[in-house]
C-alpha positions in Angstrom: 1.9 8.6 15.3 5.0 6.2 15.3 6.4 2.8 14.6 8.5 1.0 16.0 12.7 0.9 13.9 14.1 -2.6 13.7 17.7 -1.2 14.1 19.2 -4.4 12.8 18.8 -3.0 9.2 20.7 -0.2 9.5 24.2 -1.1 9.0 26.6 0.7 11.3 28.6 4.5 10.0 26.0 4.8 7.4 23.3 7.7 7.6 20.5 6.8 9.2 17.5 7.4 6.4 15.1 9.0 9.0 15.3 10.8 12.2 14.8 8.3 14.8 12.6 8.9 18.4 12.1 7.2 21.6 8.2 6.6 22.5 8.1 10.3 24.1 9.2 12.2 21.5 12.8 12.4 22.4 15.2 12.5 19.7 17.7 9.8 19.6 19.1 10.3 16.3 18.9 12.5 13.5 18.7 12.1 9.9 22.1 12.0 8.5 23.6 10.8 11.8 25.2 7.2 11.9 25.2 4.6 14.5 28.9 4.4 15.5 29.1 1.3 16.9 27.6 -2.1 18.2 27.3 -0.5 21.6 25.9 2.6 20.0 23.3 0.5 18.5 23.0 -1.5 21.8 22.1 1.9 23.8 19.7 2.7 21.6 17.6 -0.4 21.5 17.4 0.5 25.3 15.6 3.3 24.7 12.8 1.7 21.8 14.1 3.4 18.9 11.0 4.5 16.9 10.2 6.4 13.9 7.2 8.6 12.5 4.9 7.0 10.4 5.1 9.6 7.8 8.9 8.9 7.8 8.2 4.9 7.5 5.9 5.3 4.5 8.6 7.6 2.9 11.4 5.2 3.6 9.4 1.8 2.4 8.3 4.1 -0.7 11.6 5.2 -1.6 13.3 1.5 -1.1 10.0 0.1 -3.5 10.4 3.1 -5.9 14.2 2.3 -6.1 13.7 -1.6 -6.6 11.4 -0.8 -9.5 13.3 1.5 -11.5 16.3 -1.2 -11.4 13.8 -3.9 -12.7 12.4 -1.2 -15.3 16.1 -0.5 -16.4 16.6 -4.3 -16.7 19.6 -4.2 -14.6 21.3 -7.6 -13.0 19.7 -10.0 -10.9 22.9 -9.3 -8.7 22.8 -5.6 -8.4 18.9 -6.2 -7.7 19.2 -8.6 -5.3 21.7 -6.5 -3.8 19.4 -3.1 -2.9 19.7 -2.9 0.4 17.2 -0.5 2.4 19.7 1.8 3.2 18.6 4.1 0.5 17.9 7.7 0.2 14.5 8.6 1.5 12.9 11.2 -0.9 10.6 13.9 0.7 8.2 12.3 2.9 5.7 14.1 1.3 6.9 14.9 -2.8 4.3 12.7 -4.5 1.7 14.5 -1.8 2.5 18.0 -3.5 0.7 17.3 -6.7 -2.8 17.8 -7.2 -4.6 14.3 -7.0 -5.7 14.8 -10.6 -1.9 14.0 -11.0 -1.5 11.2 -8.5 -4.4 9.2 -9.5 -4.2 8.9 -12.9 -0.3 7.7 -12.6 -1.8 5.6 -9.7 -4.5 3.7 -12.0 -1.6 3.4 -14.7 0.5 1.5 -12.6 -2.3 -0.9 -10.9 -3.6 -1.8 -14.0 -0.4 -2.8 -15.7 -0.4 -5.2 -12.4 -3.8 -6.2 -12.7 -3.6 -7.2 -16.8 -0.3 -8.4 -16.0 -1.5 -11.0 -13.1 1.2 -14.0 -13.0 3.2 -12.2 -15.5 4.3 -9.2 -13.7 7.6 -9.4 -12.2 8.9 -8.1 -8.4 4.7 -8.3 -8.0 5.1 -7.5 -4.5 6.8 -4.8 -4.4 5.2 -2.8 -7.2 1.4 -4.0 -5.3 3.0 -2.8 -2.1 4.1 0.7 -3.8 1.0 1.6 -5.4 -1.0 0.7 -2.1 1.0 2.6 0.0 1.0 5.5 -2.4 -2.9 5.5 -2.6 -3.6 5.2 0.9 -1.2 8.3 1.4 -3.8 10.1 -1.1 -7.3 8.8 0.7 -5.0 9.7 4.2 -4.1 13.2 3.0 -6.4 14.6 0.0 -9.9 12.2 0.5 -12.5 14.9 -0.8 -10.4 14.9 -3.8 -9.3 11.4 -4.3 -13.3 10.8 -4.7 -14.0 13.6 -6.8 -10.9 12.8 -9.2 -12.0 8.6 -8.8 -16.0 9.3 -9.6 -15.6 11.4 -12.2 -12.9 8.5 -13.6 -15.3 6.2 -13.0 -18.2 8.0 -15.3 -15.3 7.9 -17.9 -16.0 5.4 -20.3 -13.1 5.5 -21.8 -10.6 4.9 -18.6 -10.2 1.4 -17.9 -13.3 0.1 -15.1 -11.6 -2.7 -13.2 -8.7 -0.4 -11.9 -10.8 2.6 -11.3 -13.3 -0.2 -9.5 -9.8 -1.1 -7.5 -9.1 2.4 -6.7 -12.1 3.5 -5.8 -13.5 0.2 -3.1 -10.0 0.5 -1.7 -10.7 4.2 -1.0 -14.2 3.5 1.0 -12.5 0.8 2.8 -9.8 3.0 3.8 -12.5 5.8 5.0 -14.9 3.7 6.7 -12.4 0.7 8.1 -10.9 2.7 11.6 -14.6 3.8 12.3 -15.2 -0.1 11.6 -13.2 -1.0 14.3 -10.6 -3.0 12.2 -6.9 -3.1 13.7 -4.3 -1.0 11.6 -3.2 -4.5 10.2 -6.8 -5.6 9.1 -7.1 -2.3 7.4 -3.9 -2.9 5.8 -5.1 -6.3 4.4 -8.6 -5.2 3.7 -7.1 -2.5 1.4 -4.6 -4.5 -0.2 -7.3 -7.3 -0.9 -10.1 -4.5 -2.8 -7.5 -3.3 -5.1 -7.0 -7.1 -6.0 -10.2 -8.5 -5.7 -10.8 -8.8 -9.8 -7.3 -10.0 -10.5 -8.7 -13.1 -11.6 -11.0 -11.1 -14.3 -9.8 -7.8 -15.2 -10.2 -8.0 -19.1 -13.9 -9.6 -18.2 -14.1 -7.0 -15.5 -13.6 -3.9 -18.2 -15.4 -5.4 -21.0 -18.4 -6.6 -18.8 -19.0 -2.5 -18.2 -19.1 -2.1 -21.8 -21.9 -4.9 -22.6 -25.6 -5.4 -21.7 -25.4 -9.6 -21.6 -23.0 -11.9 -20.4 -21.5 -14.5 -22.5 -21.2 -18.3 -21.1 -17.7 -17.7 -21.0 -18.3 -15.0 -19.0 -20.3 -15.9 -16.9 -17.7 -19.0 -15.6 -15.1 -16.6 -15.6 -17.2 -14.3 -13.1 -18.3 -17.2 -11.2 -14.9 -18.7 -10.6 -12.7 -15.1 -10.6 -12.7 -15.1 -6.4 -10.8 -18.5 -6.2 -8.8 -18.2 -8.9 -7.6 -14.6 -8.0 -6.8 -16.2 -4.4 -5.3 -18.7 -6.2 -3.3 -16.5 -8.9 -2.3 -13.7 -5.7 -0.3 -16.8 -3.8 1.4 -17.8 -6.4 2.9 -14.2 -6.9 3.7 -14.6 -3.5 1.3 -13.0 -1.2 1.3 -14.8 1.9 -1.0 -12.2 4.1 -3.9 -14.7 4.8 -6.5 -12.1 5.9 -5.8 -10.3 2.0 -5.9 -13.6 0.5 -9.0 -14.5 2.1 -10.9 -11.8 1.6 -10.3 -11.4 -2.1 -11.3 -15.3 -2.2 -14.8 -15.1 0.1 -15.5 -11.2 -1.3 -18.5 -12.5 -3.3 -19.8 -15.0 -0.5 -22.7 -14.2 1.3 -23.9 -13.9 5.2 -27.0 -16.2 4.5 -24.7 -18.8 2.3 -26.2 -17.2 -1.0 -23.1 -16.2 -2.7 -20.2 -17.8 -4.8 -18.1 -19.4 -5.7 -19.0 -22.2 -2.9 -21.8 -20.5 -0.7 -20.5 -20.5 2.3 -21.6 -17.8 5.1 -19.5 -15.3 5.8 -19.8 -12.5 8.7 -17.1 -10.7 9.5 -16.4 -7.2 9.3 -14.0 -6.6 6.5 -15.5 -8.8 4.6 -18.8 -7.1 4.8 -16.8 -3.4 4.6 -15.3 -5.2 1.0 -18.5 -6.5 -0.4 -20.4 -3.1 0.1 -17.5 -1.0 -0.9 -17.3 -3.2 -4.1 -21.1 -3.2 -4.3 -21.1 1.3 -3.8 -18.9 1.8 -6.8 -20.4 -1.2 -9.3 -23.7 0.4 -8.4 -22.5 4.0 -9.1 -20.8 3.3 -12.5 -22.4 3.5 -15.8 -23.3 0.3 -17.9 -23.4 0.2 -21.6 -27.2 -0.9 -20.4 -28.5 1.3 -18.3 -26.6 5.1 -16.5 -25.1 4.5 -13.2 -27.5 4.5 -10.2 -27.9 7.6 -8.2 -25.6 7.8 -5.9 -28.5 8.8 -3.1 -30.2 5.6 -4.1 -27.5 3.4 -4.0 -26.7 4.9 -0.6 -29.8 4.4 0.7 -30.3 0.8 -0.1 -27.0 -0.1 1.3 -27.9 1.5 4.4 -30.7 -0.3 4.8 -29.3 -3.7 3.4 -31.0 -6.9 1.9 -33.1 -7.1 5.0 -34.2 -3.6 4.6 -33.7 -3.0 8.2 -30.8 -0.3 9.0 -27.5 -1.5 9.1 -24.9 -0.3 10.6 -21.9 -0.7 8.2 -24.8 1.3 5.6 -25.0 4.0 8.5 -21.3 4.3 8.6 -21.0 4.8 4.9 -23.2 7.5 4.5 -21.8 9.0 7.5 -17.9 9.1 6.0 -19.3 9.5 2.7 -22.2 11.0 2.4 -25.6 11.1 0.2 -23.7 12.9 -2.5 -20.3 11.5 -2.9 -17.7 13.9 -4.1 -17.8 14.0 -8.4 -21.3 13.1 -8.6 -23.8 15.4 -10.3 -27.0 16.8 -8.0 -29.4 19.7 -9.0 -30.1 22.4 -6.5 -33.1 24.3 -5.2 -32.2 27.2 -7.3 -32.5 24.9 -10.7 -28.9 24.9 -11.3 -27.3 21.8 -12.0 -23.8 20.8 -10.1 -21.0 18.4 -9.4 -20.3 17.3 -5.7 -16.5 18.9 -4.7 -16.7 18.5 -0.8 -18.2 16.0 1.5 -20.1 18.8 4.1 -21.0 18.4 8.0 -24.3 16.9 6.9 -24.3 13.8 5.0 -27.3 16.0 2.5 -25.7 19.1 2.4 -22.0 18.6 0.3 -20.0 21.8 -1.1 -21.0 22.0 -4.9 -19.5 24.2 -7.9 -22.7 24.9 -9.5 -22.0 24.1 -13.7 -25.0 24.4 -15.4 -27.6 27.6 -14.7 -31.4 27.1 -13.6 -31.9 28.6 -17.9 -30.3 25.2 -19.1 -27.3 26.8 -19.9 -23.7 25.7 -18.8 -22.1 28.6 -16.7 -18.8 30.1 -18.5 -17.4 30.4 -14.6 -18.3 27.2 -12.3 -20.2 28.9 -9.1 -19.3 27.7 -5.5 -22.6 26.7 -3.7 -23.2 25.7 -0.1 -26.1 23.6 0.0 -26.5 24.2 3.7 -28.2 27.5 2.3 -31.9 26.7 1.5 -31.4 28.6 -1.7 -29.0 26.1 -2.8 -29.8 23.2 -0.8 -29.9 19.9 -3.3 -33.3 18.4 -4.6 -32.2 15.3 -6.1 -29.1 13.4 -7.3 -28.1 13.3 -11.2 -27.0 10.2 -12.9 -23.9 11.2 -15.2 -25.7 11.2 -18.2 -28.0 13.8 -17.6 -24.8 15.9 -17.5 -23.6 17.5 -20.7 -21.1 19.5 -19.8 -17.0 18.2 -19.6 -15.9 19.1 -15.9 -12.6 20.6 -15.4 -11.7 18.8 -12.7 -8.2 20.2 -12.1 -9.7 23.9 -12.4 -12.4 22.9 -9.9 -9.2 21.6 -7.5 -7.4 24.8 -8.0 -10.5 26.9 -6.7 -10.6 24.6 -3.5 
């Protein structure tokens, strides 16, 4: 897939950081070659210069990574302002070569810093874009592994809930939004809104996962956080109106029963964000209850509020399955297993058995195909019923 290349950002006599192509895939300028003159630039413009989307993402990531490094190193404002787009492009897949269990904790830490700093975050737009681009790439390249890692993080009470919730919600939006008919621009806005929708109450959001009842102050924070989050993002420089609108309206409902204003919201992007938000919230364990069963959550969203089949809920089941990677199931064999890959059918994922039929942990997890009647899924299990610590890196190494 190609993107138009703005040649005006490339200075004369400097090596181009990416290969330049025409729309038919003919190479116009090889990476490392310079634009030698304005006449040369004009000739390239006649051929509608393009770059591969993966190269564009790598180029953008390299720029934001260098900008982030300069900010963290407290370099002078004049040096930061002098940084141009002509930075060396790091290998397009350099960060993807690491396993998902290494990438996601890094992204979690980066996003958690931004969400907790809120309006105090320096260079917010560049840093959130860096997180978003890396996260989008990971979801695109490794959706099953990403679900496995993040759902397991969701079940771990030691990990900051609000950030895990944001990364998982954004991932669900990334998986569903192309099939839901959203344009690439709408998909990008939705993904970033999912990352930031709770920036107005990040600390409160973390606290709510560890307690039963809300105080009056917390109730007010919950009710006000959509508007406060959108206002904070505007002050931080976000100008994407769909991104802002999604954050501001992510608790509004089609029938007007939502908050904070009670207006009716029916757009596809809004509904996808609300569904992802609800799915992750219901799946996560809380102080007063274990997480709801993955199968139960999927079916509730499939039926919708009026108990009628919801096309977007059906889309979620199609793309995520009844048992998402990272969740637990009991098999017909009597074994307990952790889901590691979505299957060709929503009810038949690939799993590793981790507890034998006698109730004892297996020394070596056993790969099971639940399309085999011997190992078909009998029921979903809440995380509290599984007493075995899952070694995610070990499972990923065997996939």
